[in-house]
C-alpha positions as CSV (number, residue, x, y, z in Angstrom):
1,M,-33.5,-147.4,-93.0
2,I,-31.9,-148.3,-96.4
3,T,-31.5,-145.6,-99.0
4,S,-30.8,-146.5,-102.6
5,I,-30.5,-144.6,-105.8
6,I,-31.8,-146.3,-109.0
7,L,-30.7,-145.0,-112.4
8,M,-33.0,-146.0,-115.2
9,N,-33.2,-146.1,-119.0
10,I,-36.7,-145.8,-120.2
11,K,-38.3,-146.6,-123.5
12,R,-38.5,-143.6,-125.8
13,N,-41.5,-141.2,-125.1
14,N,-42.5,-143.0,-121.9
15,V,-40.4,-141.1,-119.3
16,N,-43.3,-139.1,-117.9
17,K,-45.6,-142.0,-117.7
18,V,-43.1,-144.2,-115.9
19,A,-42.1,-141.3,-113.5
20,D,-45.8,-140.7,-112.6
21,L,-46.2,-144.4,-111.8
22,L,-43.0,-144.7,-109.8
23,V,-43.6,-141.7,-107.6
24,E,-46.9,-143.3,-106.4
25,M,-45.0,-146.2,-105.0
26,P,-44.5,-145.9,-101.2
27,E,-40.9,-147.0,-101.3
28,I,-39.9,-144.3,-103.7
29,S,-39.6,-140.8,-102.2
30,E,-38.5,-138.9,-105.3
31,V,-38.1,-139.4,-109.0
32,Y,-36.1,-137.0,-111.2
33,S,-35.9,-136.8,-115.0
34,V,-32.3,-136.1,-115.8
35,S,-30.0,-135.4,-118.7
36,G,-27.2,-137.6,-119.7
37,K,-26.8,-141.4,-119.8
38,Y,-30.0,-142.1,-117.9
39,D,-33.6,-140.9,-118.2
40,L,-34.8,-141.2,-114.6
41,V,-33.3,-141.3,-111.1
42,A,-35.4,-142.7,-108.3
43,I,-34.6,-142.3,-104.6
44,I,-35.6,-145.3,-102.6
45,R,-36.1,-145.5,-98.9
46,V,-37.0,-148.9,-97.4
47,K,-36.8,-150.6,-94.0
48,D,-34.2,-153.3,-95.0
49,N,-32.4,-155.0,-97.8
50,D,-35.2,-157.6,-98.3
51,D,-37.6,-154.7,-99.1
52,L,-35.1,-153.2,-101.5
53,A,-34.6,-156.6,-103.2
54,S,-38.4,-157.1,-103.5
55,L,-38.8,-153.6,-105.0
56,V,-36.1,-154.1,-107.6
57,T,-36.7,-157.8,-108.5
58,N,-40.5,-158.0,-108.1
59,K,-42.0,-154.6,-108.7
60,L,-39.7,-152.7,-111.0
61,S,-39.1,-155.7,-113.2
62,K,-42.8,-155.7,-114.2
63,F,-42.4,-152.2,-115.8
64,E,-42.0,-153.0,-119.5
65,D,-41.0,-149.4,-120.2
66,I,-37.9,-149.7,-118.0
67,E,-35.1,-151.0,-120.2
68,K,-32.2,-151.0,-117.8
69,T,-31.4,-150.1,-114.2
70,D,-28.3,-149.4,-112.2
71,T,-28.9,-149.6,-108.4
72,M,-26.6,-147.9,-106.0
73,L,-26.7,-148.4,-102.2
74,A,-26.1,-145.3,-100.1
75,F,-23.7,-145.9,-97.2
76,K,-24.0,-142.5,-95.5
77,A,-26.2,-139.4,-96.0
78,Y,-24.7,-135.9,-95.7
79,S,-27.6,-133.5,-95.4
80,R,-28.7,-130.4,-93.5
81,H,-32.0,-132.2,-92.9
82,D,-32.9,-134.9,-90.4
83,L,-33.6,-137.6,-93.1
84,D,-34.4,-140.3,-90.6
85,S,-37.3,-138.3,-89.1
86,M,-38.5,-137.1,-92.5
87,F,-38.7,-140.6,-93.9
88,S,-39.4,-142.7,-90.8
89,L,-41.2,-145.9,-91.6
């Protein structure tokens, strides 16, 4: 399983709309509205890098309200929860 964090800048007044659409996508497990430099943070869990590339370049690029993204790839998870079983594909 590949976990990625995508930081997003959203067009003004469209944060809630974009968050609602993103959270419905099966690859996206969580979406947070945040303060600071970015508007939304999405947690992505996919099977492999090809699925991540497809999500970022094919699906997210079609959202006109997303102005900019920064994608981070998680190397290792530190959690009290068994994330692999919670998000098994």
